[in-house]
ROFI-573478 format. One record per residue: x, y, z of N, C-alpha, C in turn; residue in three letters. Coordinates in nm, 3 decimals. Layout:
<atoms>
+---------+---------+---------+---------+---------+---------+---------+---------+---------+---------+
|    n.px |    n.py |    n.pz |   ca.px |   ca.py |   ca.pz |    c.px |    c.py |    c.pz | residuo |
+---------+---------+---------+---------+---------+---------+---------+---------+---------+---------+
|       X |       Y |       Z |       X |       Y |       Z |       X |       Y |       Z |     Ala |
...
+---------+---------+---------+---------+---------+---------+---------+---------+---------+---------+
</atoms>
This chain:
<atoms>
+---------+---------+---------+---------+---------+---------+---------+---------+---------+---------+
|    n.px |    n.py |    n.pz |   ca.px |   ca.py |   ca.pz |    c.px |    c.py |    c.pz | residuo |
+---------+---------+---------+---------+---------+---------+---------+---------+---------+---------+
|  -5.309 |  -1.414 |   2.454 |  -5.229 |  -1.287 |   2.498 |  -5.161 |  -1.283 |   2.367 |     Unk |
|  -5.103 |  -1.159 |   2.290 |  -5.064 |  -1.081 |   2.178 |  -4.892 |  -1.080 |   2.309 |     Unk |
|  -4.751 |  -1.168 |   2.212 |  -4.635 |  -1.168 |   2.314 |  -4.571 |  -1.114 |   2.188 |     Unk |
|  -4.436 |  -1.021 |   2.233 |  -4.370 |  -0.968 |   2.170 |  -4.295 |  -1.076 |   2.182 |     Unk |
|  -4.206 |  -1.115 |   2.000 |  -4.113 |  -1.197 |   2.010 |  -3.935 |  -1.165 |   1.958 |     Unk |
|  -3.931 |  -1.001 |   1.905 |  -3.833 |  -0.904 |   1.868 |  -3.864 |  -0.893 |   1.756 |     Unk |
|  -3.789 |  -0.799 |   1.720 |  -3.782 |  -0.779 |   1.568 |  -3.902 |  -0.709 |   1.541 |     Unk |
|  -3.974 |  -0.653 |   1.562 |  -4.116 |  -0.597 |   1.537 |  -4.207 |  -0.708 |   1.516 |     Unk |
|  -4.185 |  -0.818 |   1.556 |  -4.262 |  -0.916 |   1.570 |  -4.350 |  -0.977 |   1.690 |     Unk |
|  -4.457 |  -1.017 |   1.668 |  -4.589 |  -1.075 |   1.774 |  -4.615 |  -1.196 |   1.746 |     Unk |
|  -4.652 |  -1.278 |   1.844 |  -4.722 |  -1.375 |   1.838 |  -4.832 |  -1.378 |   1.910 |     Unk |
|  -4.966 |  -1.451 |   1.857 |  -5.127 |  -1.458 |   1.957 |  -5.096 |  -1.623 |   1.907 |     Unk |
|  -5.160 |  -1.661 |   1.998 |  -5.254 |  -1.805 |   1.992 |  -5.429 |  -1.801 |   2.054 |     Unk |
|  -5.497 |  -1.849 |   1.971 |  -5.635 |  -1.850 |   1.973 |  -5.694 |  -1.986 |   2.018 |     Unk |
|  -5.595 |  -2.069 |   2.059 |  -5.659 |  -2.210 |   2.095 |  -5.642 |  -2.298 |   1.978 |     Unk |
|  -5.625 |  -2.260 |   1.867 |  -5.584 |  -2.352 |   1.765 |  -5.520 |  -2.320 |   1.673 |     Unk |
|  -5.442 |  -2.202 |   1.638 |  -5.324 |  -2.181 |   1.589 |  -5.294 |  -2.053 |   1.635 |     Unk |
|  -5.146 |  -2.047 |   1.586 |  -5.068 |  -1.914 |   1.635 |  -5.108 |  -1.820 |   1.490 |     Unk |
|  -5.082 |  -1.718 |   1.545 |  -5.113 |  -1.604 |   1.468 |  -4.966 |  -1.489 |   1.443 |     Unk |
|  -4.891 |  -1.462 |   1.381 |  -4.780 |  -1.396 |   1.390 |  -4.808 |  -1.239 |   1.324 |     Unk |
|  -4.778 |  -1.170 |   1.359 |  -4.801 |  -0.997 |   1.286 |  -4.649 |  -0.939 |   1.297 |     Unk |
|  -4.621 |  -0.856 |   1.213 |  -4.549 |  -0.750 |   1.234 |  -4.594 |  -0.637 |   1.239 |     Unk |
|  -4.522 |  -0.540 |   1.356 |  -4.608 |  -0.376 |   1.397 |  -4.518 |  -0.280 |   1.426 |     Unk |
|  -4.469 |  -0.192 |   1.336 |  -4.381 |  -0.102 |   1.343 |  -4.428 |   0.042 |   1.416 |     Unk |
|  -4.493 |  -0.008 |   1.489 |  -4.601 |   0.164 |   1.514 |  -4.693 |   0.158 |   1.517 |     Unk |
|  -4.746 |   0.151 |   1.371 |  -4.845 |   0.204 |   1.278 |  -4.963 |   0.124 |   1.264 |     Unk |
|  -4.938 |  -0.010 |   1.349 |  -5.028 |  -0.062 |   1.319 |  -4.997 |  -0.213 |   1.249 |     Unk |
|  -5.051 |  -0.327 |   1.293 |  -4.996 |  -0.440 |   1.214 |  -4.991 |  -0.441 |   1.041 |     Unk |
|  -4.865 |  -0.484 |   1.000 |  -4.812 |  -0.464 |   0.859 |  -4.847 |  -0.591 |   0.797 |     Unk |
|  -4.796 |  -0.734 |   0.849 |  -4.817 |  -0.809 |   0.754 |  -4.847 |  -0.955 |   0.863 |     Unk |
|  -4.950 |  -1.021 |   0.849 |  -5.036 |  -1.127 |   0.922 |  -4.995 |  -1.287 |   0.891 |     Unk |
|  -4.938 |  -1.345 |   0.964 |  -4.934 |  -1.505 |   0.930 |  -5.000 |  -1.562 |   1.007 |     Unk |
|  -5.073 |  -1.667 |   0.970 |  -5.175 |  -1.801 |   1.048 |  -5.128 |  -1.888 |   1.013 |     Unk |
|  -5.053 |  -1.940 |   1.142 |  -5.024 |  -2.102 |   1.117 |  -5.072 |  -2.191 |   1.215 |     Unk |
|  -5.169 |  -2.280 |   1.113 |  -5.261 |  -2.382 |   1.175 |  -5.136 |  -2.492 |   1.204 |     Unk |
|  -5.213 |  -2.570 |   1.363 |  -5.104 |  -2.670 |   1.373 |  -4.989 |  -2.763 |   1.321 |     Unk |
|  -5.084 |  -2.811 |   1.134 |  -5.001 |  -2.843 |   1.035 |  -4.872 |  -2.788 |   1.013 |     Unk |
|  -4.885 |  -2.665 |   1.000 |  -4.787 |  -2.621 |   0.930 |  -4.678 |  -2.560 |   1.051 |     Unk |
|  -4.744 |  -2.518 |   1.158 |  -4.660 |  -2.505 |   1.287 |  -4.567 |  -2.586 |   1.274 |     Unk |
|  -4.622 |  -2.757 |   1.294 |  -4.553 |  -2.833 |   1.310 |  -4.444 |  -2.881 |   1.204 |     Unk |
|  -4.481 |  -2.853 |   1.066 |  -4.350 |  -2.847 |   0.923 |  -4.276 |  -2.723 |   0.965 |     Unk |
|  -4.321 |  -2.605 |   1.027 |  -4.188 |  -2.519 |   1.057 |  -4.104 |  -2.564 |   1.192 |     Unk |
|  -4.121 |  -2.663 |   1.278 |  -4.073 |  -2.685 |   1.402 |  -3.965 |  -2.765 |   1.313 |     Unk |
|  -4.027 |  -2.880 |   1.221 |  -3.935 |  -3.019 |   1.184 |  -3.827 |  -2.904 |   1.096 |     Unk |
|  -3.869 |  -2.807 |   1.028 |  -3.769 |  -2.749 |   0.954 |  -3.634 |  -2.716 |   1.064 |     Unk |
|  -3.684 |  -2.611 |   1.174 |  -3.578 |  -2.555 |   1.230 |  -3.493 |  -2.680 |   1.325 |     Unk |
|  -3.561 |  -2.745 |   1.340 |  -3.490 |  -2.888 |   1.394 |  -3.405 |  -2.944 |   1.302 |     Unk |
|  -3.456 |  -2.975 |   1.186 |  -3.336 |  -2.991 |   1.069 |  -3.231 |  -2.869 |   1.049 |     Unk |
|  -3.219 |  -2.766 |   1.088 |  -3.125 |  -2.652 |   1.074 |  -3.036 |  -2.691 |   1.208 |     Unk |
|  -3.084 |  -2.747 |   1.294 |  -3.017 |  -2.752 |   1.454 |  -2.980 |  -2.628 |   1.481 |     Unk |
|  -3.070 |  -2.546 |   1.476 |  -3.032 |  -2.369 |   1.525 |  -3.035 |  -2.348 |   1.679 |     Unk |
|  -2.952 |  -2.322 |   1.715 |  -2.954 |  -2.284 |   1.911 |  -3.000 |  -2.198 |   1.931 |     Unk |
|  -3.017 |  -2.131 |   2.039 |  -3.035 |  -1.983 |   2.079 |  -2.914 |  -1.913 |   2.082 |     Unk |
|  -2.896 |  -1.836 |   2.017 |  -2.786 |  -1.691 |   1.981 |  -2.737 |  -1.639 |   2.125 |     Unk |
|  -2.852 |  -1.568 |   2.153 |  -2.897 |  -1.523 |   2.250 |  -3.029 |  -1.536 |   2.360 |     Unk |
|  -3.028 |  -1.470 |   2.453 |  -3.166 |  -1.521 |   2.510 |  -3.290 |  -1.388 |   2.421 |     Unk |
|  -3.412 |  -1.461 |   2.462 |  -3.474 |  -1.376 |   2.433 |  -3.531 |  -1.250 |   2.485 |     Unk |
|  -3.563 |  -1.116 |   2.412 |  -3.571 |  -0.963 |   2.500 |  -3.715 |  -0.928 |   2.482 |     Unk |
|  -3.756 |  -0.847 |   2.588 |  -3.920 |  -0.842 |   2.548 |  -3.900 |  -0.674 |   2.488 |     Unk |
|  -3.997 |  -0.604 |   2.500 |  -3.962 |  -0.467 |   2.382 |  -3.879 |  -0.380 |   2.503 |     Unk |
|  -3.889 |  -0.348 |   2.604 |  -3.812 |  -0.285 |   2.681 |  -3.635 |  -0.341 |   2.649 |     Unk |
|  -3.645 |  -0.457 |   2.612 |  -3.496 |  -0.484 |   2.615 |  -3.434 |  -0.582 |   2.694 |     Unk |
|  -3.552 |  -0.574 |   2.820 |  -3.481 |  -0.731 |   2.922 |  -3.504 |  -0.817 |   2.875 |     Unk |
|  -3.450 |  -0.908 |   2.921 |  -3.449 |  -1.055 |   2.888 |  -3.617 |  -1.126 |   2.940 |     Unk |
|  -3.666 |  -1.140 |   2.837 |  -3.796 |  -1.180 |   2.858 |  -3.815 |  -1.339 |   2.977 |     Unk |
|  -3.929 |  -1.335 |   3.036 |  -3.941 |  -1.414 |   3.128 |  -3.994 |  -1.566 |   3.022 |     Unk |
|  -3.929 |  -1.697 |   3.100 |  -4.030 |  -1.820 |   3.024 |  -4.137 |  -1.827 |   3.105 |     Unk |
+---------+---------+---------+---------+---------+---------+---------+---------+---------+---------+
</atoms>
């Protein structure tokens, strides 16, 4: 199921890979498919940055997203 992440970015999972899309209301304009190995590499990169959540994720309405 496609889920809104914020900043016009959506994610979907097909059981194998994640698909990120951007959508400004006129339809998806960019698509990135992350196979498991690429997702793990991205996770490792973020872990190296030691990035913490600056603020809770918001849904499309601006409310805090449920986890």
